[in-house]
N, C-alpha and C positions, 0 to 999 in steps of 0.2 A: 433881751438875752444874750450875754457874750459867752461864747464858749472858746478855747482858746486849745489848741493842739500843736504837741511842742514835739519835737522830733530831731535827732542826729542822722544826717544823710553823707554816704557818700560813693557815686559812682552807683545813681539810680535813676538815671535818665528815661531808659526804656519804659519806666514803668511810673513816672513820677506824677505824668499830667492825669491819669485815671484816678490815681490815690487822690490826689489833689482834689479832682473834680467830685470823687465819689463822699468825702466830706465836709466840701463844701455844700453839696446839696443835701446833705444830712444838717445842715445848721451850725458848721463851725464856721464862726464870723472872722477869727483871727487864727493865722499861722504863725508858731516862732520856730524857723527850720533853722538847723545850725547844719555846715558842711566842712569838710576839711580832707584835700588833698584829692579833689575831683579830677579825673583824665578824660573825662567821656561828656564835659560841658552840664553835669547838672547844677553847677552852683550858676551858671550863665542863665539857667533857666530858671532858678530860682528867685535870680533878679528881675529877670523878665517877667513875673508871678505876682509883682508888687502891686500891681492893680486890683487884685484881686484878694487882697488881705496877706499875703506873706511875706510877713518880714524875716529876711536874710541875713544871720550873720556868720560869718566864718569863723572856723572854732581850731585855731593849732592851740593845742593844749601845751603844756608846759612837759618837758621831759618828764615819761616814766608816769603820766597822769593819764586815767581813764577818758577818753574821749568822748564819751555818753557821760561821765558824770560831771566833764568839766562845762557840760553844754548845760544839764540840768542847774546848775549850779548856776550860772549865768542867768537862765533862763527864770530862778525866784526873783533875783532882782530885777529884771526887766518890768519897763511900765504895763507891756501889755499883761503880764501876770496879774499886775495889781489893780488892774481893770477888768479882770475876766470874773462872770458868774462860777463858771466850771470850768475847769482843767484836765485835758486828757494828753495822756502821752505814750503814745504807741509807734512802732517802728514802720517802716513803708513796706512789708509786706503783710501789715497785720489791717484788715477792713473791718469796721462795725458793721455787723448784719444785725438790723434790727427788725421783730416779728412784725408781721401784718397785725393791725391795722397802723401801729408804729413808723412814720417814714422819716423822723427828724428826732435830734438828741433831745430838744426842749419836749417832744413827744413823752419821750422816755422817762425823762424829770418828771414829768407832770402827773406821771402813772405813778410814782414813788414818793408818795406824799412824806417830807421830812428826813429824806436820807441824805446824808452828808459825802456817801462813799457808795458807787456801785461798782461791783465787782464782775468783771464780762469775763466770762469762760471763754478759753483757747479752744477751737476747735481745728485740729491739724490736717490738712489737705495735701495730701502726695502730689506727684508729678504727672498723674494721669493718663502714662504713656507718652508725654510730649518730650522730644527729644532735643527739638532747637528751638531757641528762641525766635518769636514770631512777635510780629506787631500787631496784636490783638488784645481783647482785654483778658484781664488776670483772671476778673470774677467768672468769665468765659469758659476759658482755657480750663480752667482746674477746678472740677466739678465731683472729684471722687476725694474721700475723707473718712479719717476715723470713725468708727463707730461712736455713738454717745458713752458717755461712763467709760473712756477707755482708760483703764486705770493703769496701764504700763506701756513705755516708759513715763515717769510720774510727772514728767516736762508735759505731758499731754494736758493733764489737770491744770496746768497754769494758767494764770489770769493777767488783765491789764485792769487800771480802775480809771474810772471817770468820777472827780471830785469837785465840792463845793470849796471855793477859795474864803468862805468865809467859816470855814471849820477847822478846827483843831490842830492842822498841821501844818510843820516848818518847813518841809521841803518837798520838791517831785521827787518819786521815785520812779527805778526804771518799771518795775510792777504795781507799785503801792506807794503813796505818799508817806513820807515820814511825818510819826507826829510830835507834836510839842512836848516838849517834857512834864511829865505828871497827868496827862491831860489825854491819854489813851482811851481810859473810860468815858471819855465826853464823845466821841463819833458814832454816828449812828450808820451801820454798814449794811448793805443788802446784796444778796447775789443777782446774777441775770435772769433769776423770775421775780424779784421784788421781796425775797424773804429775806429777814430777818438772820444776819451772821452772828453766830454766837462769840463770846470774848475770847474763846482759845484761838479764832481765826484774828478777828478784828484788834486786838491788843499786841498781839506778836507780829512785829513787824519782819519775823524772818518765814511766814509763812506766804507764799506767792503759790501755793496749789490747791486745789480744792479737793485733793485726793481724800477720801473717805466721807465726802458730802455729797448729798443725790445731785443727780446733772441738773442743772441750775439753767436754763435756759429760753426758760419761758417766753419772756422780753428780749433779752440780747445775747447775742455770743461773738466771738471775735473771730474771723475766719483767720486762720495763719497759715499764708503761702509761704512757707519757709524756704522749700525748695523750688518752685517753680519747675522750667524743665532741666532736663540735664545739663544742657549748656550754660542756663542760666545758675544752676548750682556751680558749674565748677570756674564764674566768674565771680562767685560769692566767695570760694574757695580763696581767690586771687585775693581779693579786698580785704577780707578780713571782718571779725565780731567788731561793732562799734562798743560794746562795754565788757568782753572779754579777749582781750588779745591773744592772750596764749591758747584758747581754746580751739583743737584742730577741727575746722570744717574737713569732713573725710568721708570714708564710707560709713561707718559706725554714724556721725553726724545724719548722713542721708538716711540708713536703715531704719534709725529710731523715730523720723519724721514721715517717710514714705510709706503710707496709711493709702490705699485706693479703696478700701473695703465696700464702702456706701455710697450711693450718688446722694448730693448735697446741693442743692439749686435755691434754696433758699432765697439766697442774696439777690435773686433776679429780679424779685420785684422792685428794687431800688436802682436799678438800670436804666430806666427813662430819666433820673433826676440827676444821675450822673453823665448822661448823654447830653443832654439838654445843659449842663454847664461845662462840657468838653467844648459844645459850640461854639461859646464863648470866649473859652479859650484860643480856640482858633482864630478868634481876631485880633490875637496880641500879635505884632508885628514878629517877624522873626522865629516864633514859638514853634512853629512845625519845623523849620529848619532844623531847630536845635534840638529838635526830638529826632528827626532823623537821621543827625548825625550820631547823637548817642547811641542808635540802633547798630550804624557801621562802628561807632568804635568799639563795642561790644564783641561785634560779629570779629574784628581784627582781634582782639585781646583772647579772644576763644581759638583762633586758629593761630594765634603765637604759643599760648600752652601747650596745644596738641603736638607740638614741635620737639616736645619734650617727653621722653619715653613713660616718666615715672606719671605726668599727668593723663598721657594717653591710656597707659594701664588701669588708674583710676576711673576715666571717663568709659571704660570697657567694662567694667566691673559695676557701676553705675546702671549701665543699661541690663546688665545681668540680675542684678538684685532688685527685680523690676516693681514690685509690691513688698510691703512687710505686712507680717498676719499678725492680727490682736491675740494676745494669750488669752486662755480660759482664766476665771478668776481662781481656779483653785492654784492655778500656776503661780499668777499674778501673787497670791497672798503669801505662798511659800517664798517666793524670791524676797516681798517685803519683811518677812521675819528675818531672813536670811541677811539681809541690808540691816537692819537692826540690829541683831546679833554681832554683825561686824563694826557696830557704831558708826 
């Protein structure tokens, strides 16, 4: 089975090797990874990873075009997409978390007979008190997360999708594939528990969250480390978002994602596989040095940011806003009603 992972990256050097190793161990056979405007050597690392199934494409989009959508459009026409059996589009801060005894994506696919699209629910992970960027596994450093079925903000219930290439799909999407015209009712969609998703979700391309749907992670969830440490968050602010260039990465972004409410170490059973692949990557000439240089580049960029008063103030506020508190269901319901009335 050929499983293709597609992503757009910029300045992800400190975390890249773990992310690639994790998904390689899960059975991803091919990586089609796009980079743009890298200042930390991420592009050189991607070139070096060619021997483990990474195809790297530089992605300078036309003026005013979305970096991510430009990459996804190119990916759809690429030979790797045409050769794949299954396709997954995720970001480098998202780690597929399979439930035991599942250890690979083919295991997951085999568990859900006949599915065309498997919807993986996000689990938001907070900064876990980590202030500075350190050279240690993301999955080991950040183990505090939002509670299950965290319904507010609604973004906490968003999803990404593993989908069958031969399904009725016309394009890779950020959260879910685009459907072929007139064939939206031909695909069989299931949630992360393997439960059939109704037409209200599967046939509506605007639905990218499972709000109102029961918690659905019996087989798989997607660990979303959208903040990591406070230092890493500041650097994320510096490079911006790949698909929403105008969206500010600010204190509001931090507060809406920094949930450290419950301990979730469920991904730990997959770490031995990740470490085995990392040992293979260590043998690639020059890659360890590029990894170290990426860390040094990020630390230098952080120190440069903190010379600006506004950025230093924001960093201090991140530390003050140490944890976000999940809202009770009655308050969530009231907020949702008000949002609906406001259009």
